[in-house]
Every structure is written in C-alpha cells, then in structure tokens.
N, C-alpha and C positions, 0 to 999 in steps of 0.2 A: 504494500499500500503506500502511496505517495504521502509525504507529510503534509500536503495541502489538504488531506482528508480530514486533519485534525485542525484545520484554519492556521497552520504554521506558514510563515512567510519566508522565502529564501533572502538571505542577506548576503553582500559581499564580505570577503575577508576583512577589508578595510572597515566595516561597518560592524564587526562582531563585538559583542559585548557579553559580560558574565551572565550565564544561564541559556545562552544559545545553545543549540544542539548542533554537534558536528559529526558528519557522516564521513568515514574515511573510506578511502578505495579498497581497503583490505578487511571490510564488512566489520568494522568496529565503530562503536558511537562513544563520545565525550562530550561534555559540557565546557564551553568556554569558561575559564576561570578569572583570566585577565587579559586586557589588550593594552599594552603599553607601546603606543607608537608603531603599531604594526608588528610586534613582537607578541605572539599568543602564548598563554599557558592553558593547559586542559585538566579537568579533573574527572575521573572516572572509576568505575568498580571492576573488580576482578582483574587487577594489574598487578605485576610483580614491581615493588618498589626499586628493584635493583635490576641490573642487567642480566638477571639470569635467563636461563632458556625457557622457562615456563612462564609465559605472558598471561595465562589465565589460571592464576592459583586458586585452590579450593578454599582458603581461607578468608576470602572475601574482602582483601584489601581494597582501600581507596586511597588513590595516590594522585599526585600532580604529575602530569607529563610536560616534557619539554621545560623544566623549570628555569632554564636560562633563556627560554623565548624560542617559540616556532616561528620561522619566517617562510614567505611564500616560496623561496628557492628550494626548500625541502621537499614540497609537494606532498601529495598524498590525500588531501581533501577532496571529497567527492562534491560536498555542499554544506553550507551552514544555515540552519533554519531557527527563526525566532517563534517560539510559541506564541499563541493568541493570549492576550492579556483578559479576555472575556471569561 
C-alpha cells in the first residue's frame, strides 16, 4: 500500500523534519530524528547499535542511525513521508 493511503505526503530530503517516515531502498523504515542543514539522523527499532553483522537483533534495540549525519551522497532513501496531522 502506498503511504498516501494514510494521508501521508511525500516531502523532499531538504524538507525532512523530525517524525517524518523514511522508506529505504533496502526495505527498511526509520523516522527522521534531526535535520541539521541537510545532515539527517534517524531513529528506528530492531537495529544493532554497533557495526555488528546482525542488523535485526531480537532484543528490540532502538538506535540512532548516522549519528554524524547522513547526506544525499550516501543515497539509499526511496522516499520521505510526512504523516497527516489530522
């Protein structure tokens, strides 16, 4: 189902703000945590907090991804969606 089904609106990476939903090309979902002049960080669940091989741990970790800031040259984002406030 497309995010528009839930009245979500697609926004550009430049417009991303905390709480926006990030859909990744590799079938993963995060929320935007910060956007500092185009450097984004994300928060999500079931992610390992280290660079271990298991990116989907069973202990339910919630971690911040790209703590130094993700930029567009890293790629990988399929789209960013802002949930309806209604």
